[in-house]
C-alpha positions in Angstrom: 55.1 72.1 101.4 56.6 75.7 101.6 60.1 74.3 101.6 59.5 72.6 98.2 58.1 75.9 96.8 61.2 77.8 97.9 63.6 75.2 96.5 61.7 75.2 93.2 61.8 79.0 93.0 65.5 79.1 93.7 66.2 76.5 91.0 64.1 78.6 88.6 66.0 81.7 89.4 69.3 80.0 88.9 68.4 78.3 85.7 67.0 81.3 83.8 69.1 83.4 81.5 66.7 86.3 81.3 67.5 88.8 84.0 64.6 91.0 85.0 62.0 88.2 84.3 59.4 87.9 87.1 58.5 84.4 88.2 54.7 84.2 88.8 55.0 81.2 91.1 57.8 82.7 93.2 57.0 86.4 93.4 60.6 87.2 92.9 62.1 89.5 90.3 65.7 89.7 89.3 67.5 93.0 88.8 68.4 93.4 85.2 72.0 92.6 84.7 72.6 90.4 87.6 73.6 87.4 85.6 76.8 88.3 83.9 78.5 85.5 82.0 82.0 86.8 82.1 84.7 86.5 84.6 87.3 88.3 82.5 87.0 91.3 84.9 89.3 89.5 87.3 92.2 90.2 84.9 91.2 93.9 84.8 91.0 94.3 88.6 94.3 92.6 89.3 96.5 95.3 87.6 95.3 98.3 89.6 95.5 96.4 92.9 99.0 95.1 92.3 100.1 98.5 90.9 99.0 100.1 94.2 101.0 97.4 96.2 104.1 98.1 94.1 103.8 101.9 94.6 103.4 101.4 98.4 106.4 99.2 98.4 108.4 101.7 96.4 107.5 104.5 98.8 108.4 102.3 101.7 111.8 101.5 100.1 112.4 105.2 99.6 111.6 105.7 103.3 114.4 103.4 104.3 113.0 99.9 104.4 115.4 97.9 102.1 113.3 94.7 102.0 110.6 96.7 100.2 113.0 97.6 97.4 113.2 93.9 96.6 109.4 93.7 96.6 109.3 96.7 94.3 111.7 95.2 91.9 109.9 91.9 91.7 106.6 93.7 91.5 107.7 95.9 88.6 108.8 92.8 86.6 105.6 91.0 87.4 103.3 93.9 86.8 105.1 95.1 83.7 106.0 91.8 82.1 103.1 89.6 82.8 100.1 91.7 83.8 100.1 94.3 81.0 99.1 91.7 78.4 96.7 90.1 80.8 95.0 93.4 81.5 94.6 94.2 77.8 93.3 90.8 76.9 91.0 90.6 79.9 89.5 94.1 79.2 88.9 93.2 75.5 87.3 89.9 76.3 85.1 91.3 79.1 83.8 94.1 76.9 83.2 91.6 74.1 81.3 89.2 76.5 79.2 91.9 78.0 78.2 93.2 74.6 77.1 89.7 73.5 74.9 89.3 76.6 71.6 90.9 77.2 72.5 92.3 80.6 71.3 95.9 80.2 74.8 97.5 79.6 76.9 97.5 76.5 80.3 99.1 77.2 81.8 101.1 74.4 83.9 98.8 72.3 86.0 101.5 70.6 86.7 103.3 73.9 87.8 100.2 75.9 89.6 98.6 73.0 91.6 101.8 72.8 92.3 101.7 76.5 93.5 98.1 76.2 95.7 98.9 73.2 97.4 101.9 74.7 97.9 100.1 78.0 100.6 98.1 76.3 102.6 101.3 75.7 102.5 101.9 79.4 105.7 99.9 79.6 107.5 102.7 77.9 105.6 105.7 79.2 104.4 105.7 82.8 101.9 108.5 82.1 100.0 106.3 79.7 100.1 103.5 82.2 98.5 105.7 84.9 95.9 107.0 82.4 94.8 103.5 81.6 94.6 102.7 85.3 92.0 105.5 85.5 90.3 104.0 82.5 90.3 100.6 84.2 88.9 102.1 87.4 86.1 103.9 85.5 85.3 100.7 83.6 85.1 98.6 86.8 82.9 101.2 88.5 80.5 101.3 85.5 80.5 97.6 85.4 79.6 97.4 89.0 76.8 99.9 88.7 75.3 98.3 85.6 75.9 94.6 86.0 76.5 94.1 89.7 80.0 92.7 89.7 82.7 93.3 90.8 
């Protein structure tokens, strides 16, 4: 009998779209913002991680490891050519999705749209690229604190 109650409660928790609602039959309450409906943050998190890998490979190549210079070259083409647009589109779409959901946090559209727009100019000016990486890190940190993922 208790097993059926737990299963029913688990199904109720998974099927609801209202985070923070308390289920009278289950005695379980969800933290507000635990049901985000956007996976666009994956595109935002990939760029800082791969940038760090490219920088580590670059410093390794400078230290005398020639294989790492090949990784640096491939990484720069990949990060610069493919991931800059991916980052910008992912950030815009994730901000848009979070603002449409009732998840308890509405990120600033003008701020993060601006970060996404100037990130494209990071191909020309590395200082802008680094600044937008700090913006991405701040965004992901706030997203984690308010929504629960990443």
